[in-house]
N, C-alpha and C positions, 0 to 999 in steps of 0.2 A: 452526472457521475454517480455510480452505484454506492450505496451506503456500505461501509465496511461491516457494520453489524449484520445487515441483510445477507451479505456474502458469506459471513461466518455461519449464519443460521442455515443457509442453503447447503453449505458443506456438511453441517451436522445432520441435516434432514436426509441427505442422500447417502450418508455413511452406512446406516443399517442395511440398505438394499445391496450395496456392494459387499457388505460383510457376510450376508447370507447367500450370495451368489455361488461361491464354490460348493457350499453344502447342497444347494438346490441342483447344481449340475451333477454332483455325485449321486444324489437321490434319483434324479431323472435317469441317469445312465444305468445305475445298478438296480433300480426297482421299476420305474415307470416303463422304460423301454422293454425289459424282459416280460413285464406283465402284459402289455399290449401285444408283444410278439407271441406270447403263449396263447392269448385269445385268438389271434389269427391262425396259428398253426393247429389249434384244436379244431378248426373248421376245414382242415385239409388232410389229405393222405400224403405224407411227406417222407423223404429220405434226406440223406446228407446233401444231395446235389439237386433235388427236384421236389416240387410240391404240386398237388392237384386239389383244387377247391371242391369239397364235397358237402358243404353245409353242415347240418346238425347230425349227420350220419354217425360220427364218432360218439356223440352223446347218447344216441339211441342204442348203439352197440354196448357202450359202457354200462348203461342201466339194465341191459339184458344179461350181464355177467351172472352166472348161476350162484356165486357165493358173495355177491355184492352186499346183500342185506346182512349176511353174517358179518362181513367186514365192517359195515357201518355200525352194527351193534357192538362188535368188539372194540371199535375205535372209541365210542362213547363210554363204554364200561371202563376201558383202560384209562381214559382221561379222568373220569370221576374218581376211580380208586386212587390213582397216583396223586391227583391234586388234593383230595380229601386227607390222605395220610400225610402228605407233606405239610399241610396246614397244622394238623394236630401235633405231629412229632416235631415240626419246626418250632412251634410255639413252646412246647414243653422243654425242648432242648435249650431254647433261648432263655427261658426262665431259669433253668439250671445253670447255664453258663454265664448268667449275669449275677448270680448269687455269690456269696462268699465261700467258695470251695477251693481246695488246694488244686494246684496245677490247672487253673482255669484257662490260661493262655494256651497251654499244651492241648487241652481237650478241645478247644475251639479249632485248633489246627487239624486235629484228628477227624473231627466231624466234617470239616470243609474239604479235606484231602480228596475224597472220592469225586468231587466236582471237577478236579483238575485232571483226572485220569481219563484216557481215551475210552469212549463209549464202546467201541468194538473190543478193546482190550478187556473191559469189564464183562462184556457179554461172553467172550471166550473163556475167561476165568471162571465165571459162574456156571457155564456149561459143564466144565470139568467138575466143579464142586457139587453140582446137582446130579451127577451121574447116578443112576438108580442103584448100582451095586458097588461101585468103586469110589464114588464121590465122598468127599470129606464130610459133608453134611449128614448123609445117611449113615456113614460109618460112625459118626459121633452119636447119632440117635440110637444105633444098635447097642452102643456101650451102656445106655441107660434103659435098654429093653424096649425100645420103640422101633417098630418096623417102618422105615422111612418110605414115603410115597415116591412114585415116578414123576418127579417134578415137571420135566419137560416132555415126557413121552405119553403122559396121560392127557387125552383131549380136554378133559374137564378141569385140569390144573395148569396147563401150559401157559395160558394167558395171564393167570393170576401170579404165577411164579415169576414171569418176566416183569409184571407190574411191581412186585416186591423188590426186585433188583433195581428197577428204575427209581423207586423211592429211596433205596439205600444210596444210590449215586447222587440223587438230586436234593435230598433233604438238607444237605449242608448249605446250599444257597438259600433255601427258605429260612434256615436258622440264622444266617447272617442278616437277612432282611429284617427278621423279627428282633434280633439283637439291636439293630440300629433304631427300630421303633421303640423298644423298651428303654433304651438309654435316654431317649428324648422325653420320657415321661417325668415330670417334675417329682423330686423326692418328697416335696411337701405333702403331696397327697397321701403317700404311705405313712408319713409321720403323723398326720392328722388322724388317719384311720387307726393307727396303733394307739394313739392317745384315747380315742373313743372306744377302745376295746375290741377292735376288729381282729379276727383271726387271719392267718396267712391265706387260708382258703377263701375267706370273704374278700380279702384284698385282691386276690386273683380274679374273682368273678365280677367284682364291682369297680375295680380300678384298672388292672392290667388288661383284661379282656376287652372292655369297651375302648380304652385309649390306644390299643394296638390295632384297631380296625383298619387304618390306612395300610399298615403292613400286611394285614390279612387280605385286603383287596388286591394288593400287588402280587402276593404269593398265589392266590387263587387264579388270577388272570394269567400269569406266566406259566404256572403248572398246567392249567387247562389247555392253553395253546400248545405247549410242548407235548402233552398227552395226545391231543388230536392229530398232530402231524408226526407222531413217533414212527420211526422206521428202523434206524440203525441197530438199536438194541434187540428188537424182535428178529431182525434178519440175522444178526450174529448168533442168536441163541436157538431159534426154532425154525427159521425160514418160513414162518407162517404156519407151521405144522404143530403137531401131527395132523396130516390131512390139511384142512383149512381152518382148524380150530382156533388158531391165534393170529390169523390174517387180519390186518387192518387195511384201511383205504390206501395208505402209502405203500404197503407191501404188494397189494393187488396191482397198483400202478406200476411198480417196479417189475413185476412178473410180465406185464404187458409189454413193457419196454424191452425186457430180455427176449421176448418172443418176436421182436421186430415190428410191433404195432406202435410206431412212434406217435402217429396222430391220435390214436386211441388213448395212449398213456398221457399225452398232453391234455386231452379232454378230461381225463381223470384228475389231473392236477388242478384244472379250473374248477371242477366239482369240489375238490378238497378245499380250495381257497374259499369258495362260496359257503361250504359247510362251516368252516372255521368262523367266517364273518357272521353267519346267521346265528351261531351259538354264542360266540364270545362278545360281540358288540352289545346285544341285549343284556347279557350277564353283567358286563362292565357298567353299562348305564344303570342297571338296577342296583348294583353294589354302591356305585358313587352317589346315587340318589338317596339310598338308605343312610349313607355316611353323612350326607349333607343335612338330613333331618335329625340326626342325633347330636 
């Protein structure tokens, strides 16, 4: 006869497997199956009702796109600008919103509110605000004697203008992450530093900045991934224009899909997935390794 203790141990040992099974099924259905299906369809010329295996032809054609190099450069530039500004502004806003200021709770809500707004809605709104002659931004600049630029119609400014809007929309999430990190820092460190005569600036650079590193790693990773796969805001504001000056990999892929090149656009999605993995995985490993040494 089996020992009741061994039966109880067996029940406990099998429980975690059953516990994770629903999550594993959902992960497989929503991620693994579409991923492998994309890999297959990237090797075919397909439509809604049929597919023809053509090997790596789609990838050859994708890399022959005339503006692919510019799209790659724009994608990396956009990701670097947005992630860098979100780190800097998010940390500064978090320091401000964890200090003893009036209406602190209200200001936190105001900073976080753009995160909740539809990205397409934000894009349309700022397209109107950035109109070169009738937009509220240039009208306000004219009142102080500044001739406002053509934010979205100047090829040298369009990508950077969209990047600033992306920062405005996403800095609230970075701020919340930093607030959680700053609140977790023991107050004893600041009290000891104050007793030793440390100034607020010294406390920021020698206490706040090093101890908020886990939050910084999180913000950099999330922002960089979001910047590399950005599409909706750029499409709502510039459609990749003027010309191809603000095209990213995602907008190039969408244009191919619009033209009916479904296999080619699927191959582009695979390329984008590999690009994100090649850039983000080493970056995350480097940041985590640096964090472990400090």
